C-alpha positions as CSV (number, residue, x, y, z in Angstrom):
1,M,11.0,32.2,10.6
2,K,8.9,29.1,11.0
3,K,9.2,28.4,7.2
4,T,13.0,28.7,7.4
5,M,13.1,26.3,10.4
6,L,11.0,23.8,8.5
7,V,13.2,24.0,5.4
8,L,16.3,23.5,7.6
9,L,14.7,20.5,9.3
10,A,13.8,18.9,6.0
11,V,17.4,19.3,4.8
12,L,18.8,17.8,8.0
13,L,16.5,14.8,7.5
14,L,17.4,14.4,3.9
15,V,21.2,14.5,4.4
16,P,21.5,11.2,6.3
17,A,18.9,9.7,3.9
18,A,21.0,10.6,0.9
19,L,24.2,9.3,2.4
20,S,22.6,5.9,3.0
21,A,20.6,5.6,-0.1
22,G,21.7,3.3,-2.9
23,I,21.1,4.2,-6.6
24,L,19.0,1.1,-7.3
25,D,17.6,-1.7,-5.3
26,L,14.9,-4.4,-5.8
27,S,13.2,-6.1,-2.9
28,L,10.9,-9.1,-3.1
29,G,8.9,-10.7,-0.4
30,A,5.5,-11.4,1.1
31,T,2.9,-9.4,2.9
32,A,0.0,-10.1,5.3
33,Q,-2.8,-7.6,5.5
34,Y,-5.6,-7.5,8.1
35,N,-9.0,-7.4,6.4
36,G,-10.7,-5.4,9.1
37,S,-10.8,-1.6,9.2
38,F,-8.1,-0.1,11.4
39,A,-8.3,3.6,12.1
40,I,-5.2,5.6,13.0
41,S,-5.9,7.6,16.2
42,E,-4.5,8.5,19.6
43,N,-6.3,5.4,21.0
44,M,-5.2,2.7,18.6
45,E,-6.0,-0.7,20.1
46,W,-5.4,-4.3,19.3
47,Q,-8.6,-5.7,17.8
48,E,-9.9,-9.2,18.7
49,G,-10.0,-10.3,15.1
50,M,-6.3,-9.6,14.6
51,A,-5.5,-12.9,16.3
52,D,-7.5,-14.9,13.7
53,I,-5.5,-15.8,10.6
54,E,-8.7,-16.2,8.6
55,N,-9.0,-12.4,8.8
56,Y,-5.9,-11.8,6.8
57,A,-5.0,-11.6,3.2
58,F,-1.6,-12.8,1.9
59,G,0.4,-12.2,-1.2
60,P,3.6,-11.0,-2.8
61,D,5.2,-7.6,-2.2
62,L,7.7,-6.1,-4.7
63,R,9.4,-2.8,-4.4
64,L,11.8,-1.2,-6.9
65,R,13.6,1.9,-5.8
66,V,15.8,4.3,-7.8
67,L,17.4,6.8,-5.5
68,F,14.4,8.2,-3.5
69,A,11.7,7.2,-6.1
70,E,9.9,3.8,-5.4
71,V,7.4,1.7,-7.3
72,G,5.6,-0.9,-5.2
73,V,3.3,-3.8,-6.2
74,A,1.3,-5.7,-3.6
75,G,-0.9,-8.6,-4.4
76,L,-3.4,-10.0,-1.8
77,Y,-5.3,-13.2,-1.8
78,S,-8.2,-13.9,0.7
79,T,-11.2,-16.2,0.9
80,T,-14.8,-14.9,0.8
81,A,-18.1,-16.3,1.8
82,T,-18.7,-17.5,-1.8
83,G,-15.1,-18.1,-3.1
84,H,-11.9,-16.2,-3.6
85,R,-10.7,-12.7,-3.9
86,I,-7.4,-11.5,-5.5
87,G,-6.6,-7.8,-5.0
88,G,-3.7,-5.7,-6.3
89,L,-2.3,-2.3,-5.5
90,V,0.4,-0.5,-7.6
91,T,1.9,2.6,-6.1
92,G,4.5,5.2,-7.0
93,G,6.0,7.4,-4.4
94,L,9.1,8.2,-2.3
95,S,11.2,6.0,0.0
96,L,13.9,7.3,2.3
97,D,16.6,5.4,4.3
98,F,17.6,6.8,7.7
99,L,21.1,5.9,8.9
100,G,20.9,2.6,7.1
101,L,18.6,1.2,9.8
102,L,15.1,2.4,8.9
103,R,13.3,2.8,5.6
104,V,10.1,4.9,5.4
105,G,8.0,5.1,2.2
106,L,4.7,6.6,1.0
107,G,3.1,5.7,-2.4
108,L,-0.1,6.3,-4.2
109,G,-1.8,4.3,-6.9
110,P,-4.9,2.4,-8.2
111,R,-6.4,-0.5,-6.3
112,M,-8.3,-3.3,-8.0
113,A,-9.7,-6.7,-7.1
114,V,-11.2,-9.7,-8.8
115,T,-13.5,-12.2,-7.1
116,F,-14.1,-15.9,-8.1
117,D,-16.5,-18.6,-7.1
118,E,-15.2,-21.5,-5.1
119,D,-14.3,-23.4,-8.3
120,W,-12.5,-20.4,-9.6
121,S,-15.2,-19.6,-12.2
122,N,-17.3,-16.5,-12.7
123,A,-14.5,-13.9,-12.4
124,Q,-15.9,-10.5,-11.4
125,V,-13.9,-7.2,-11.3
126,I,-14.7,-5.2,-8.2
127,G,-14.9,-1.4,-8.4
128,P,-15.0,1.3,-5.7
129,T,-18.8,0.8,-5.3
130,G,-19.1,-2.9,-5.9
131,P,-19.0,-5.3,-8.9
132,V,-18.2,-3.8,-12.3
133,S,-20.8,-4.5,-14.9
134,G,-20.0,-7.1,-17.6
135,D,-20.0,-4.5,-20.4
136,T,-17.2,-2.5,-18.7
137,D,-13.7,-3.4,-20.1
138,L,-10.6,-3.7,-17.9
139,A,-9.2,-0.4,-19.1
140,A,-12.3,1.4,-18.0
141,A,-12.3,-0.4,-14.6
142,F,-8.6,0.7,-14.1
143,M,-9.4,4.3,-14.9
144,N,-12.2,4.2,-12.3
145,A,-10.2,2.4,-9.7
146,P,-9.9,4.3,-6.4
147,M,-6.5,5.9,-5.8
148,T,-5.1,4.4,-2.6
149,Y,-2.2,5.3,-0.3
150,R,0.3,2.9,1.1
151,A,2.6,3.9,3.9
152,T,5.5,1.6,4.9
153,V,8.0,1.6,7.8
154,D,10.7,-1.1,7.6
155,L,13.6,-2.1,9.8
156,K,16.6,-2.9,7.7
157,L,18.5,-6.0,8.9
158,G,21.2,-6.3,6.3
159,K,19.4,-7.5,3.1
160,I,16.2,-8.1,5.0
161,L,13.4,-5.6,5.3
162,F,10.8,-6.2,8.0
163,G,8.1,-3.8,8.9
164,L,4.5,-2.5,8.9
165,N,2.4,-0.9,6.3
166,Y,-0.9,1.0,6.2
167,I,-3.3,1.1,3.2
168,I,-6.0,3.7,3.0
169,D,-8.2,4.9,0.1
170,S,-8.3,8.5,-1.1
171,D,-11.6,10.4,-0.8
172,G,-12.6,9.1,-4.2
173,F,-9.9,10.3,-6.6
174,T,-9.7,8.3,-9.8
175,F,-7.8,8.7,-13.1
176,Q,-11.1,9.1,-14.9
177,E,-12.5,11.8,-12.7
178,A,-9.2,13.4,-11.6
179,N,-10.9,15.6,-9.0
180,Y,-8.0,16.8,-6.9
181,D,-10.4,17.8,-4.1
182,K,-10.8,14.1,-3.4
183,L,-7.1,13.2,-3.4
184,M,-6.7,13.4,0.4
185,P,-6.9,10.1,2.4
186,K,-10.3,9.4,3.8
187,F,-9.3,8.8,7.4
188,E,-12.9,8.6,8.7
189,N,-13.4,5.3,6.9
190,G,-10.1,3.8,8.3
191,G,-7.7,1.7,6.4
192,T,-6.0,-1.7,6.7
193,I,-2.8,-2.5,8.5
194,G,-0.3,-5.2,7.5
195,A,3.2,-6.6,7.9
196,S,5.8,-7.4,5.2
197,L,9.0,-9.4,5.0
198,L,11.2,-8.7,2.0
199,F,14.7,-9.6,0.8
200,T,16.7,-7.0,-1.1
201,L,18.3,-8.7,-4.2
202,F,20.4,-5.7,-5.2
């Protein structure tokens, strides 16, 4: 009985989503991500560092959606104690519209970052446990990049999407290891929260 009710509930949720979903849309914009760890719990509180713009990373946000499938690309730039950091996250997942007012998405993909000195020299790829050794090529670094979840909730204001996102690493799943026991989000480590503003081109 419970399984039947869950199936019916899922169908009821998907019907309005299907009615309001377009076949294809492309949204471009910008995102700001808080660098500090933010744990989702019953007692979520505003952290003091959230009021300081220096604690945020900024970058482009791109989302391409075909029916319910969505590919997202987020780039993040921030300064470090010794220079600069550029991070990137590419995700694939699902995105649903509800009554044309709300868009909810969840994607999963590899996360990578590169650091530079203050003069933009000495590029260093950062892996899940720290800097990647110089004899490791980019393909190998990609295969060992941590799989990361990105959840998005956006308010649709015509062609404008404005909302929040939450990024959290898996428990260590990588393309190289492919240990599905480590695919679940590692909530005990917390994630990062951010906001995005996008314009839907079509």
